[in-house]
HTML snippet that shows the backbone in 3Dmol.js (N, CA, C, O; Angstrom):
<script src="https://3Dmol.org/build/3Dmol-min.js"></script>
<div id="view" style="width:600px;height:400px;position:relative"></div>
<script>
const pdb = `
ATOM      1  N   MET A   1     -33.845  16.799 -15.895  1.00  0.00           N
ATOM      2  CA  MET A   1     -32.761  16.261 -15.780  1.00  0.00           C
ATOM      3  C   MET A   1     -31.786  16.599 -14.386  1.00  0.00           C
ATOM      4  O   MET A   1     -31.471  17.762 -14.138  1.00  0.00           O
ATOM      5  N   THR A   2     -31.410  15.614 -13.633  1.00  0.00           N
ATOM      6  CA  THR A   2     -30.630  16.194 -12.020  1.00  0.00           C
ATOM      7  C   THR A   2     -29.378  15.937 -12.282  1.00  0.00           C
ATOM      8  O   THR A   2     -29.211  15.150 -13.214  1.00  0.00           O
ATOM      9  N   LYS A   3     -28.312  16.398 -11.696  1.00  0.00           N
ATOM     10  CA  LYS A   3     -27.100  16.341 -12.150  1.00  0.00           C
ATOM     11  C   LYS A   3     -26.623  15.469 -10.392  1.00  0.00           C
ATOM     12  O   LYS A   3     -26.789  15.893  -9.248  1.00  0.00           O
ATOM     13  N   GLU A   4     -25.993  14.122 -10.904  1.00  0.00           N
ATOM     14  CA  GLU A   4     -25.518  13.744  -9.661  1.00  0.00           C
ATOM     15  C   GLU A   4     -24.422  14.672  -9.025  1.00  0.00           C
ATOM     16  O   GLU A   4     -23.678  15.349  -9.734  1.00  0.00           O
ATOM     17  N   TYR A   5     -24.366  14.672  -7.798  1.00  0.00           N
ATOM     18  CA  TYR A   5     -23.145  15.381  -7.087  1.00  0.00           C
ATOM     19  C   TYR A   5     -21.746  14.515  -6.962  1.00  0.00           C
ATOM     20  O   TYR A   5     -21.558  13.479  -6.325  1.00  0.00           O
ATOM     21  N   ASP A   6     -21.145  15.008  -7.492  1.00  0.00           N
ATOM     22  CA  ASP A   6     -19.450  14.531  -7.389  1.00  0.00           C
ATOM     23  C   ASP A   6     -18.982  15.341  -5.972  1.00  0.00           C
ATOM     24  O   ASP A   6     -19.061  16.554  -5.774  1.00  0.00           O
ATOM     25  N   ASN A   7     -18.380  14.110  -4.878  1.00  0.00           N
ATOM     26  CA  ASN A   7     -17.880  14.368  -3.565  1.00  0.00           C
ATOM     27  C   ASN A   7     -16.508  13.808  -3.829  1.00  0.00           C
ATOM     28  O   ASN A   7     -15.969  13.457  -2.780  1.00  0.00           O
ATOM     29  N   THR A   8     -16.012  13.678  -4.559  1.00  0.00           N
ATOM     30  CA  THR A   8     -14.591  13.417  -4.387  1.00  0.00           C
ATOM     31  C   THR A   8     -13.712  14.510  -4.211  1.00  0.00           C
ATOM     32  O   THR A   8     -13.623  15.493  -4.948  1.00  0.00           O
ATOM     33  N   ASN A   9     -13.170  14.309  -3.346  1.00  0.00           N
ATOM     34  CA  ASN A   9     -12.240  15.037  -2.384  1.00  0.00           C
ATOM     35  C   ASN A   9     -13.035  16.472  -1.785  1.00  0.00           C
ATOM     36  O   ASN A   9     -12.778  17.656  -1.999  1.00  0.00           O
ATOM     37  N   SER A  10     -13.827  15.992  -1.164  1.00  0.00           N
ATOM     38  CA  SER A  10     -14.642  16.591  -0.303  1.00  0.00           C
ATOM     39  C   SER A  10     -15.184  15.965   1.067  1.00  0.00           C
ATOM     40  O   SER A  10     -14.343  15.138   1.421  1.00  0.00           O
ATOM     41  N   GLY A  11     -16.079  16.006   1.846  1.00  0.00           N
ATOM     42  CA  GLY A  11     -16.380  15.418   3.220  1.00  0.00           C
ATOM     43  C   GLY A  11     -17.036  16.663   4.177  1.00  0.00           C
ATOM     44  O   GLY A  11     -17.159  17.856   3.898  1.00  0.00           O
ATOM     45  N   ILE A  12     -17.409  15.927   5.409  1.00  0.00           N
ATOM     46  CA  ILE A  12     -18.204  16.179   6.486  1.00  0.00           C
ATOM     47  C   ILE A  12     -17.625  15.942   7.808  1.00  0.00           C
ATOM     48  O   ILE A  12     -16.799  15.065   8.059  1.00  0.00           O
ATOM     49  N   LEU A  13     -18.179  16.894   8.743  1.00  0.00           N
ATOM     50  CA  LEU A  13     -17.487  16.953   9.850  1.00  0.00           C
ATOM     51  C   LEU A  13     -18.559  17.460  10.785  1.00  0.00           C
ATOM     52  O   LEU A  13     -19.013  18.592  10.614  1.00  0.00           O
ATOM     53  N   ALA A  14     -18.985  16.694  11.754  1.00  0.00           N
ATOM     54  CA  ALA A  14     -19.858  17.080  13.247  1.00  0.00           C
ATOM     55  C   ALA A  14     -19.795  16.930  14.235  1.00  0.00           C
ATOM     56  O   ALA A  14     -19.102  16.019  14.690  1.00  0.00           O
ATOM     57  N   ARG A  15     -20.463  17.726  14.968  1.00  0.00           N
ATOM     58  CA  ARG A  15     -19.978  17.441  16.957  1.00  0.00           C
ATOM     59  C   ARG A  15     -20.649  15.890  16.767  1.00  0.00           C
ATOM     60  O   ARG A  15     -21.685  15.499  16.230  1.00  0.00           O
ATOM     61  N   ASN A  16     -19.454  15.152  17.529  1.00  0.00           N
ATOM     62  CA  ASN A  16     -19.931  13.924  17.562  1.00  0.00           C
ATOM     63  C   ASN A  16     -20.866  13.945  18.733  1.00  0.00           C
ATOM     64  O   ASN A  16     -20.503  14.518  19.761  1.00  0.00           O
ATOM     65  N   LYS A  17     -22.283  13.249  18.649  1.00  0.00           N
ATOM     66  CA  LYS A  17     -23.372  13.376  19.811  1.00  0.00           C
ATOM     67  C   LYS A  17     -23.100  11.924  20.743  1.00  0.00           C
ATOM     68  O   LYS A  17     -23.539  11.604  21.848  1.00  0.00           O
ATOM     69  N   ARG A  18     -22.231  11.243  19.841  1.00  0.00           N
ATOM     70  CA  ARG A  18     -22.234   9.688  21.000  1.00  0.00           C
ATOM     71  C   ARG A  18     -20.969   9.598  21.806  1.00  0.00           C
ATOM     72  O   ARG A  18     -20.515   8.557  22.282  1.00  0.00           O
ATOM     73  N   LYS A  19     -20.412  10.881  21.916  1.00  0.00           N
ATOM     74  CA  LYS A  19     -18.602  10.536  22.639  1.00  0.00           C
ATOM     75  C   LYS A  19     -19.447  10.495  24.402  1.00  0.00           C
ATOM     76  O   LYS A  19     -20.263  11.132  25.068  1.00  0.00           O
ATOM     77  N   GLU A  20     -18.758   9.546  24.467  1.00  0.00           N
ATOM     78  CA  GLU A  20     -18.604   8.932  26.131  1.00  0.00           C
ATOM     79  C   GLU A  20     -17.652   9.080  26.933  1.00  0.00           C
ATOM     80  O   GLU A  20     -17.840   9.249  28.138  1.00  0.00           O
ATOM     81  N   LYS A  21     -16.453   9.037  26.369  1.00  0.00           N
ATOM     82  CA  LYS A  21     -15.119   8.910  26.868  1.00  0.00           C
ATOM     83  C   LYS A  21     -14.425  10.214  26.693  1.00  0.00           C
ATOM     84  O   LYS A  21     -14.889  10.761  25.693  1.00  0.00           O
ATOM     85  N   ASP A  22     -13.415  11.001  27.312  1.00  0.00           N
ATOM     86  CA  ASP A  22     -12.594  11.522  26.932  1.00  0.00           C
ATOM     87  C   ASP A  22     -11.632  11.496  25.673  1.00  0.00           C
ATOM     88  O   ASP A  22     -11.345  12.344  24.828  1.00  0.00           O
ATOM     89  N   SER A  23     -11.215  10.059  25.907  1.00  0.00           N
ATOM     90  CA  SER A  23     -10.416   9.666  24.502  1.00  0.00           C
ATOM     91  C   SER A  23     -11.094   9.564  23.383  1.00  0.00           C
ATOM     92  O   SER A  23     -10.456   9.394  22.344  1.00  0.00           O
ATOM     93  N   HIS A  24     -12.577   9.646  23.344  1.00  0.00           N
ATOM     94  CA  HIS A  24     -13.441   9.681  21.695  1.00  0.00           C
ATOM     95  C   HIS A  24     -13.402  11.416  21.344  1.00  0.00           C
ATOM     96  O   HIS A  24     -13.587  12.469  21.954  1.00  0.00           O
ATOM     97  N   PRO A  25     -13.055  10.982  20.017  1.00  0.00           N
ATOM     98  CA  PRO A  25     -13.183  12.278  18.753  1.00  0.00           C
ATOM     99  C   PRO A  25     -14.340  13.697  19.205  1.00  0.00           C
ATOM    100  O   PRO A  25     -15.490  13.261  19.274  1.00  0.00           O
ATOM    101  N   GLU A  26     -14.287  14.709  19.407  1.00  0.00           N
ATOM    102  CA  GLU A  26     -15.278  15.778  19.631  1.00  0.00           C
ATOM    103  C   GLU A  26     -16.256  15.799  18.510  1.00  0.00           C
ATOM    104  O   GLU A  26     -17.475  15.830  18.679  1.00  0.00           O
ATOM    105  N   TYR A  27     -15.505  15.776  17.059  1.00  0.00           N
ATOM    106  CA  TYR A  27     -16.267  15.852  15.730  1.00  0.00           C
ATOM    107  C   TYR A  27     -15.934  14.209  15.211  1.00  0.00           C
ATOM    108  O   TYR A  27     -14.914  13.571  15.473  1.00  0.00           O
ATOM    109  N   THR A  28     -16.924  13.823  14.531  1.00  0.00           N
ATOM    110  CA  THR A  28     -16.628  12.746  13.437  1.00  0.00           C
ATOM    111  C   THR A  28     -17.246  13.342  12.416  1.00  0.00           C
ATOM    112  O   THR A  28     -17.922  14.371  12.406  1.00  0.00           O
ATOM    113  N   GLY A  29     -16.811  12.235  11.120  1.00  0.00           N
ATOM    114  CA  GLY A  29     -17.279  12.194   9.554  1.00  0.00           C
ATOM    115  C   GLY A  29     -16.459  11.930   8.896  1.00  0.00           C
ATOM    116  O   GLY A  29     -15.260  11.777   9.129  1.00  0.00           O
ATOM    117  N   SER A  30     -17.230  11.822   7.692  1.00  0.00           N
ATOM    118  CA  SER A  30     -16.193  11.007   6.440  1.00  0.00           C
ATOM    119  C   SER A  30     -15.533  11.960   5.465  1.00  0.00           C
ATOM    120  O   SER A  30     -15.714  13.177   5.454  1.00  0.00           O
ATOM    121  N   VAL A  31     -14.791  11.315   4.695  1.00  0.00           N
ATOM    122  CA  VAL A  31     -14.240  12.071   3.609  1.00  0.00           C
ATOM    123  C   VAL A  31     -13.620  11.094   2.455  1.00  0.00           C
ATOM    124  O   VAL A  31     -13.018  10.026   2.573  1.00  0.00           O
ATOM    125  N   ASN A  32     -13.952  11.782   1.393  1.00  0.00           N
ATOM    126  CA  ASN A  32     -13.742  11.180   0.074  1.00  0.00           C
ATOM    127  C   ASN A  32     -12.169  11.683  -0.365  1.00  0.00           C
ATOM    128  O   ASN A  32     -11.961  12.858  -0.666  1.00  0.00           O
ATOM    129  N   VAL A  33     -11.459  11.007  -0.364  1.00  0.00           N
ATOM    130  CA  VAL A  33      -9.581  11.187  -1.165  1.00  0.00           C
ATOM    131  C   VAL A  33      -9.757  10.310  -2.544  1.00  0.00           C
ATOM    132  O   VAL A  33     -10.177   9.158  -2.648  1.00  0.00           O
ATOM    133  N   ASP A  34      -9.347  11.124  -3.473  1.00  0.00           N
ATOM    134  CA  ASP A  34      -9.359  10.505  -4.982  1.00  0.00           C
ATOM    135  C   ASP A  34     -10.267   9.335  -5.044  1.00  0.00           C
ATOM    136  O   ASP A  34      -9.731   8.306  -5.456  1.00  0.00           O
ATOM    137  N   GLY A  35     -11.589   9.256  -4.711  1.00  0.00           N
ATOM    138  CA  GLY A  35     -12.475   8.446  -5.016  1.00  0.00           C
ATOM    139  C   GLY A  35     -12.605   7.103  -3.503  1.00  0.00           C
ATOM    140  O   GLY A  35     -13.479   6.241  -3.409  1.00  0.00           O
ATOM    141  N   VAL A  36     -11.614   7.312  -2.660  1.00  0.00           N
ATOM    142  CA  VAL A  36     -11.825   6.286  -1.510  1.00  0.00           C
ATOM    143  C   VAL A  36     -12.160   6.783  -0.118  1.00  0.00           C
ATOM    144  O   VAL A  36     -11.212   7.179   0.560  1.00  0.00           O
ATOM    145  N   GLU A  37     -13.399   6.817   0.409  1.00  0.00           N
ATOM    146  CA  GLU A  37     -14.010   7.310   1.333  1.00  0.00           C
ATOM    147  C   GLU A  37     -13.111   6.808   2.599  1.00  0.00           C
ATOM    148  O   GLU A  37     -12.380   5.819   2.663  1.00  0.00           O
ATOM    149  N   TYR A  38     -13.369   7.719   3.506  1.00  0.00           N
ATOM    150  CA  TYR A  38     -12.521   7.465   4.907  1.00  0.00           C
ATOM    151  C   TYR A  38     -13.530   7.953   5.827  1.00  0.00           C
ATOM    152  O   TYR A  38     -14.335   8.853   5.586  1.00  0.00           O
ATOM    153  N   TRP A  39     -13.432   7.343   6.812  1.00  0.00           N
ATOM    154  CA  TRP A  39     -13.845   7.960   8.251  1.00  0.00           C
ATOM    155  C   TRP A  39     -12.961   8.846   8.628  1.00  0.00           C
ATOM    156  O   TRP A  39     -11.762   8.689   8.399  1.00  0.00           O
ATOM    157  N   LEU A  40     -13.571  10.150   9.412  1.00  0.00           N
ATOM    158  CA  LEU A  40     -12.600  10.897   9.627  1.00  0.00           C
ATOM    159  C   LEU A  40     -12.954  11.211  11.135  1.00  0.00           C
ATOM    160  O   LEU A  40     -14.158  11.134  11.375  1.00  0.00           O
ATOM    161  N   SER A  41     -12.263  11.497  12.034  1.00  0.00           N
ATOM    162  CA  SER A  41     -12.290  11.838  13.430  1.00  0.00           C
ATOM    163  C   SER A  41     -11.626  13.051  13.684  1.00  0.00           C
ATOM    164  O   SER A  41     -10.724  13.273  12.876  1.00  0.00           O
ATOM    165  N   ALA A  42     -11.853  14.246  14.902  1.00  0.00           N
ATOM    166  CA  ALA A  42     -11.514  15.257  14.929  1.00  0.00           C
ATOM    167  C   ALA A  42     -11.424  15.154  16.570  1.00  0.00           C
ATOM    168  O   ALA A  42     -12.166  14.567  17.357  1.00  0.00           O
ATOM    169  N   TRP A  43     -10.429  15.816  16.759  1.00  0.00           N
ATOM    170  CA  TRP A  43     -10.613  16.070  18.749  1.00  0.00           C
ATOM    171  C   TRP A  43      -9.601  17.686  18.566  1.00  0.00           C
ATOM    172  O   TRP A  43      -8.668  18.010  17.831  1.00  0.00           O
ATOM    173  N   VAL A  44     -10.299  18.313  19.539  1.00  0.00           N
ATOM    174  CA  VAL A  44      -9.886  20.228  19.748  1.00  0.00           C
ATOM    175  C   VAL A  44      -8.590  19.806  20.833  1.00  0.00           C
ATOM    176  O   VAL A  44      -8.818  19.273  21.919  1.00  0.00           O
ATOM    177  N   LYS A  45      -7.416  20.088  20.421  1.00  0.00           N
ATOM    178  CA  LYS A  45      -6.559  20.614  21.227  1.00  0.00           C
ATOM    179  C   LYS A  45      -6.092  21.888  21.666  1.00  0.00           C
ATOM    180  O   LYS A  45      -6.707  22.860  21.228  1.00  0.00           O
ATOM    181  N   GLU A  46      -5.070  22.103  22.490  1.00  0.00           N
ATOM    182  CA  GLU A  46      -4.252  23.454  22.605  1.00  0.00           C
ATOM    183  C   GLU A  46      -2.950  23.381  22.362  1.00  0.00           C
ATOM    184  O   GLU A  46      -2.497  22.270  22.637  1.00  0.00           O
ATOM    185  N   GLY A  47      -2.122  24.192  21.923  1.00  0.00           N
ATOM    186  CA  GLY A  47      -0.767  24.061  21.502  1.00  0.00           C
ATOM    187  C   GLY A  47      -0.077  24.229  23.017  1.00  0.00           C
ATOM    188  O   GLY A  47      -0.586  24.779  23.993  1.00  0.00           O
ATOM    189  N   LYS A  48       0.909  23.747  22.943  1.00  0.00           N
ATOM    190  CA  LYS A  48       1.942  23.437  24.307  1.00  0.00           C
ATOM    191  C   LYS A  48       2.558  24.732  24.773  1.00  0.00           C
ATOM    192  O   LYS A  48       2.390  25.569  23.886  1.00  0.00           O
ATOM    193  N   PRO A  49       3.157  25.199  25.733  1.00  0.00           N
ATOM    194  CA  PRO A  49       3.986  26.540  25.871  1.00  0.00           C
ATOM    195  C   PRO A  49       5.429  26.245  24.950  1.00  0.00           C
ATOM    196  O   PRO A  49       5.977  25.149  24.830  1.00  0.00           O
ATOM    197  N   GLY A  50       5.766  27.236  24.489  1.00  0.00           N
ATOM    198  CA  GLY A  50       6.670  27.055  23.612  1.00  0.00           C
ATOM    199  C   GLY A  50       6.662  26.507  22.309  1.00  0.00           C
ATOM    200  O   GLY A  50       7.450  26.878  21.439  1.00  0.00           O
ATOM    201  N   SER A  51       5.717  25.554  22.126  1.00  0.00           N
ATOM    202  CA  SER A  51       5.698  25.161  20.862  1.00  0.00           C
ATOM    203  C   SER A  51       5.243  26.219  19.796  1.00  0.00           C
ATOM    204  O   SER A  51       4.802  27.241  20.321  1.00  0.00           O
ATOM    205  N   LYS A  52       5.246  26.219  18.048  1.00  0.00           N
ATOM    206  CA  LYS A  52       4.698  27.001  17.285  1.00  0.00           C
ATOM    207  C   LYS A  52       3.526  27.074  17.275  1.00  0.00           C
ATOM    208  O   LYS A  52       3.064  27.700  16.321  1.00  0.00           O
ATOM    209  N   LEU A  53       2.545  26.505  18.270  1.00  0.00           N
ATOM    210  CA  LEU A  53       1.134  26.876  18.211  1.00  0.00           C
ATOM    211  C   LEU A  53       0.636  26.995  19.417  1.00  0.00           C
ATOM    212  O   LEU A  53      -0.538  26.767  19.708  1.00  0.00           O
ATOM    213  N   ASP A  54       1.723  27.451  20.367  1.00  0.00           N
ATOM    214  CA  ASP A  54       1.713  27.800  21.979  1.00  0.00           C
ATOM    215  C   ASP A  54       0.152  28.466  22.125  1.00  0.00           C
ATOM    216  O   ASP A  54       0.038  29.486  21.446  1.00  0.00           O
ATOM    217  N   GLY A  55      -0.713  28.196  22.659  1.00  0.00           N
ATOM    218  CA  GLY A  55      -1.725  28.658  23.129  1.00  0.00           C
ATOM    219  C   GLY A  55      -2.797  28.775  22.442  1.00  0.00           C
ATOM    220  O   GLY A  55      -3.779  29.197  23.052  1.00  0.00           O
ATOM    221  N   GLN A  56      -2.934  28.465  21.075  1.00  0.00           N
ATOM    222  CA  GLN A  56      -3.713  28.294  20.048  1.00  0.00           C
ATOM    223  C   GLN A  56      -4.375  26.723  20.011  1.00  0.00           C
ATOM    224  O   GLN A  56      -3.830  25.681  20.377  1.00  0.00           O
ATOM    225  N   LYS A  57      -5.821  26.927  19.406  1.00  0.00           N
ATOM    226  CA  LYS A  57      -6.668  25.645  19.096  1.00  0.00           C
ATOM    227  C   LYS A  57      -6.471  25.255  18.173  1.00  0.00           C
ATOM    228  O   LYS A  57      -6.292  26.002  17.210  1.00  0.00           O
ATOM    229  N   TYR A  58      -6.429  24.120  18.086  1.00  0.00           N
ATOM    230  CA  TYR A  58      -6.180  23.546  16.638  1.00  0.00           C
ATOM    231  C   TYR A  58      -6.999  22.253  16.560  1.00  0.00           C
ATOM    232  O   TYR A  58      -7.088  21.583  17.589  1.00  0.00           O
ATOM    233  N   PHE A  59      -7.594  21.844  15.465  1.00  0.00           N
ATOM    234  CA  PHE A  59      -7.774  19.978  15.241  1.00  0.00           C
ATOM    235  C   PHE A  59      -6.501  18.902  15.302  1.00  0.00           C
ATOM    236  O   PHE A  59      -5.497  19.013  14.599  1.00  0.00           O
ATOM    237  N   SER A  60      -6.704  17.958  16.165  1.00  0.00           N
ATOM    238  CA  SER A  60      -6.019  17.091  15.310  1.00  0.00           C
ATOM    239  C   SER A  60      -6.528  16.103  14.871  1.00  0.00           C
ATOM    240  O   SER A  60      -7.322  15.571  15.645  1.00  0.00           O
ATOM    241  N   LEU A  61      -6.360  15.523  13.707  1.00  0.00           N
ATOM    242  CA  LEU A  61      -7.279  14.213  12.738  1.00  0.00           C
ATOM    243  C   LEU A  61      -6.601  13.211  12.408  1.00  0.00           C
ATOM    244  O   LEU A  61      -5.391  13.217  12.185  1.00  0.00           O
ATOM    245  N   ALA A  62      -7.691  11.829  12.330  1.00  0.00           N
ATOM    246  CA  ALA A  62      -7.358  10.838  12.320  1.00  0.00           C
ATOM    247  C   ALA A  62      -8.214  10.591  11.126  1.00  0.00           C
ATOM    248  O   ALA A  62      -9.253  11.231  10.959  1.00  0.00           O
ATOM    249  N   LEU A  63      -7.725   9.502  10.132  1.00  0.00           N
ATOM    250  CA  LEU A  63      -8.361   8.770   9.249  1.00  0.00           C
ATOM    251  C   LEU A  63      -8.710   7.394   9.297  1.00  0.00           C
ATOM    252  O   LEU A  63      -8.161   6.764  10.201  1.00  0.00           O
ATOM    253  N   SER A  64      -9.644   6.638   8.402  1.00  0.00           N
ATOM    254  CA  SER A  64      -9.632   5.658   8.537  1.00  0.00           C
ATOM    255  C   SER A  64     -10.484   4.995   7.345  1.00  0.00           C
ATOM    256  O   SER A  64     -11.653   5.311   7.127  1.00  0.00           O
ATOM    257  N   ARG A  65      -9.720   3.972   6.542  1.00  0.00           N
ATOM    258  CA  ARG A  65     -10.529   3.519   5.230  1.00  0.00           C
ATOM    259  C   ARG A  65     -11.986   3.230   5.714  1.00  0.00           C
ATOM    260  O   ARG A  65     -12.123   2.653   6.793  1.00  0.00           O
ATOM    261  N   LYS A  66     -12.787   3.494   5.183  1.00  0.00           N
ATOM    262  CA  LYS A  66     -14.240   2.538   5.677  1.00  0.00           C
ATOM    263  C   LYS A  66     -14.647   1.328   4.967  1.00  0.00           C
ATOM    264  O   LYS A  66     -15.764   0.812   4.999  1.00  0.00           O
ATOM    265  N   ASP A  67     -13.403   0.852   4.188  1.00  0.00           N
ATOM    266  CA  ASP A  67     -13.715  -0.441   3.538  1.00  0.00           C
ATOM    267  C   ASP A  67     -12.574  -1.389   4.496  1.00  0.00           C
ATOM    268  O   ASP A  67     -12.500  -2.584   4.208  1.00  0.00           O
ATOM    269  N   ALA A  68     -11.682  -0.847   5.642  1.00  0.00           N
ATOM    270  CA  ALA A  68     -10.994  -1.289   6.191  1.00  0.00           C
ATOM    271  C   ALA A  68     -11.613  -2.791   7.244  1.00  0.00           C
ATOM    272  O   ALA A  68     -12.830  -2.695   7.403  1.00  0.00           O
ATOM    273  N   PRO A  69     -11.146  -3.773   7.776  1.00  0.00           N
ATOM    274  CA  PRO A  69     -12.169  -3.948   8.969  1.00  0.00           C
ATOM    275  C   PRO A  69     -11.609  -3.283   9.971  1.00  0.00           C
ATOM    276  O   PRO A  69     -10.461  -2.842  10.024  1.00  0.00           O
ATOM    277  N   GLN A  70     -12.784  -3.200  11.073  1.00  0.00           N
ATOM    278  CA  GLN A  70     -12.601  -2.071  12.235  1.00  0.00           C
ATOM    279  C   GLN A  70     -12.116  -3.031  13.338  1.00  0.00           C
ATOM    280  O   GLN A  70     -12.660  -4.106  13.588  1.00  0.00           O
ATOM    281  N   THR A  71     -10.879  -2.462  14.066  1.00  0.00           N
ATOM    282  CA  THR A  71     -10.344  -2.774  14.856  1.00  0.00           C
ATOM    283  C   THR A  71     -10.453  -2.056  16.152  1.00  0.00           C
ATOM    284  O   THR A  71     -10.763  -0.871  16.276  1.00  0.00           O
ATOM    285  N   SER A  72     -10.148  -2.946  17.169  1.00  0.00           N
ATOM    286  CA  SER A  72      -9.991  -1.919  18.546  1.00  0.00           C
ATOM    287  C   SER A  72      -8.718  -1.192  19.068  1.00  0.00           C
ATOM    288  O   SER A  72      -7.945  -1.656  19.907  1.00  0.00           O
ATOM    289  N   SER A  73      -8.621  -0.080  18.497  1.00  0.00           N
ATOM    290  CA  SER A  73      -7.229   0.709  19.005  1.00  0.00           C
ATOM    291  C   SER A  73      -6.530   0.334  20.541  1.00  0.00           C
ATOM    292  O   SER A  73      -5.323   0.408  20.768  1.00  0.00           O
ATOM    293  N   THR A  74      -7.463  -0.041  21.430  1.00  0.00           N
ATOM    294  CA  THR A  74      -6.933  -0.363  22.668  1.00  0.00           C
ATOM    295  C   THR A  74      -6.697  -1.702  22.586  1.00  0.00           C
ATOM    296  O   THR A  74      -6.040  -2.082  23.556  1.00  0.00           O
ATOM    297  N   ALA A  75      -6.952  -2.519  21.862  1.00  0.00           N
ATOM    298  CA  ALA A  75      -7.052  -4.029  21.987  1.00  0.00           C
ATOM    299  C   ALA A  75      -5.531  -4.197  22.062  1.00  0.00           C
ATOM    300  O   ALA A  75      -4.804  -3.436  21.423  1.00  0.00           O
ATOM    301  N   LYS A  76      -5.003  -5.239  22.875  1.00  0.00           N
ATOM    302  CA  LYS A  76      -3.554  -5.802  22.578  1.00  0.00           C
ATOM    303  C   LYS A  76      -3.813  -6.780  22.197  1.00  0.00           C
ATOM    304  O   LYS A  76      -4.844  -7.385  22.493  1.00  0.00           O
ATOM    305  N   PRO A  77      -2.566  -7.344  21.123  1.00  0.00           N
ATOM    306  CA  PRO A  77      -2.367  -8.742  20.709  1.00  0.00           C
ATOM    307  C   PRO A  77      -2.276  -9.690  22.090  1.00  0.00           C
ATOM    308  O   PRO A  77      -1.938  -9.298  23.207  1.00  0.00           O
ATOM    309  N   GLY A  78      -2.572 -10.702  21.800  1.00  0.00           N
ATOM    310  CA  GLY A  78      -2.811 -11.901  22.424  1.00  0.00           C
ATOM    311  C   GLY A  78      -1.150 -12.396  22.166  1.00  0.00           C
ATOM    312  O   GLY A  78      -0.354 -11.774  21.462  1.00  0.00           O
ATOM    313  N   PRO A  79      -0.807 -13.861  23.032  1.00  0.00           N
ATOM    314  CA  PRO A  79       0.604 -14.246  22.818  1.00  0.00           C
ATOM    315  C   PRO A  79       0.238 -15.308  21.538  1.00  0.00           C
ATOM    316  O   PRO A  79      -0.760 -16.027  21.575  1.00  0.00           O
ATOM    317  N   GLY A  80       1.150 -15.299  20.455  1.00  0.00           N
ATOM    318  CA  GLY A  80       0.972 -15.959  19.512  1.00  0.00           C
ATOM    319  C   GLY A  80       1.427 -17.672  19.524  1.00  0.00           C
ATOM    320  O   GLY A  80       1.905 -18.135  20.559  1.00  0.00           O
ATOM    321  N   LYS A  81       1.292 -18.294  18.657  1.00  0.00           N
ATOM    322  CA  LYS A  81       1.068 -19.805  18.923  1.00  0.00           C
ATOM    323  C   LYS A  81       2.387 -20.147  18.767  1.00  0.00           C
ATOM    324  O   LYS A  81       2.530 -21.368  18.831  1.00  0.00           O
ATOM    325  N   GLU A  82       3.376 -19.558  18.591  1.00  0.00           N
ATOM    326  CA  GLU A  82       4.466 -20.172  19.059  1.00  0.00           C
ATOM    327  C   GLU A  82       5.239 -20.215  20.730  1.00  0.00           C
ATOM    328  O   GLU A  82       6.122 -20.874  21.279  1.00  0.00           O
ATOM    329  N   PHE A  83       4.210 -18.976  21.138  1.00  0.00           N
ATOM    330  CA  PHE A  83       4.127 -18.930  22.557  1.00  0.00           C
ATOM    331  C   PHE A  83       3.789 -19.755  23.442  1.00  0.00           C
ATOM    332  O   PHE A  83       4.471 -20.067  24.418  1.00  0.00           O
ATOM    333  N   LEU A  84       2.387 -20.288  23.075  1.00  0.00           N
ATOM    334  CA  LEU A  84       1.486 -20.993  23.625  1.00  0.00           C
ATOM    335  C   LEU A  84       1.936 -22.568  23.446  1.00  0.00           C
ATOM    336  O   LEU A  84       1.470 -23.329  24.293  1.00  0.00           O
ATOM    337  N   ASP A  85       2.673 -23.062  22.577  1.00  0.00           N
ATOM    338  CA  ASP A  85       3.479 -24.250  22.168  1.00  0.00           C
ATOM    339  C   ASP A  85       4.486 -24.508  22.943  1.00  0.00           C
ATOM    340  O   ASP A  85       5.007 -25.616  22.815  1.00  0.00           O
ATOM    341  N   ASP A  86       4.973 -23.662  23.843  1.00  0.00           N
ATOM    342  CA  ASP A  86       6.027 -23.777  24.773  1.00  0.00           C
ATOM    343  C   ASP A  86       5.617 -23.782  26.201  1.00  0.00           C
ATOM    344  O   ASP A  86       6.446 -23.800  27.111  1.00  0.00           O
ATOM    345  N   LEU A  87       4.356 -23.766  26.387  1.00  0.00           N
ATOM    346  CA  LEU A  87       3.984 -24.096  27.934  1.00  0.00           C
ATOM    347  C   LEU A  87       3.611 -25.264  28.234  1.00  0.00           C
ATOM    348  O   LEU A  87       2.727 -25.930  27.695  1.00  0.00           O
ATOM    349  N   PRO A  88       4.405 -25.584  29.263  1.00  0.00           N
ATOM    350  CA  PRO A  88       4.797 -27.192  29.744  1.00  0.00           C
ATOM    351  C   PRO A  88       3.440 -27.836  29.816  1.00  0.00           C
ATOM    352  O   PRO A  88       3.476 -29.061  29.701  1.00  0.00           O
ATOM    353  N   PHE A  89       2.346 -27.343  29.967  1.00  0.00           N
ATOM    354  CA  PHE A  89       0.850 -28.132  30.165  1.00  0.00           C
ATOM    355  C   PHE A  89       0.173 -28.031  29.237  1.00  0.00           C
ATOM    356  O   PHE A  89      -0.943 -28.550  29.228  1.00  0.00           O
TER     357      PHE A  89
END
`;
const viewer = $3Dmol.createViewer("view");
viewer.addModel(pdb, "pdb");
viewer.setStyle({}, {cartoon: {color: "spectrum"}});
viewer.zoomTo();
viewer.render();
</script>
């Protein structure tokens, strides 16, 4: 009898082989937090002079729920309906 692996409160992170731009994360993966699945993104940063991480490399992390609709972080919202209703043509 095999035991099913419980991946609650754990995850993976690996080098992003699809990175095309500097703004894309260096590492990507997924993580489970209290039973909720998230995408995980990580960028390698270096502490700025005078900061508490001065000169040290660290990971900057971002989580997004896997079940949330995917949106572009660079997309800018267009004008609302009320704005369009005020146009004279």
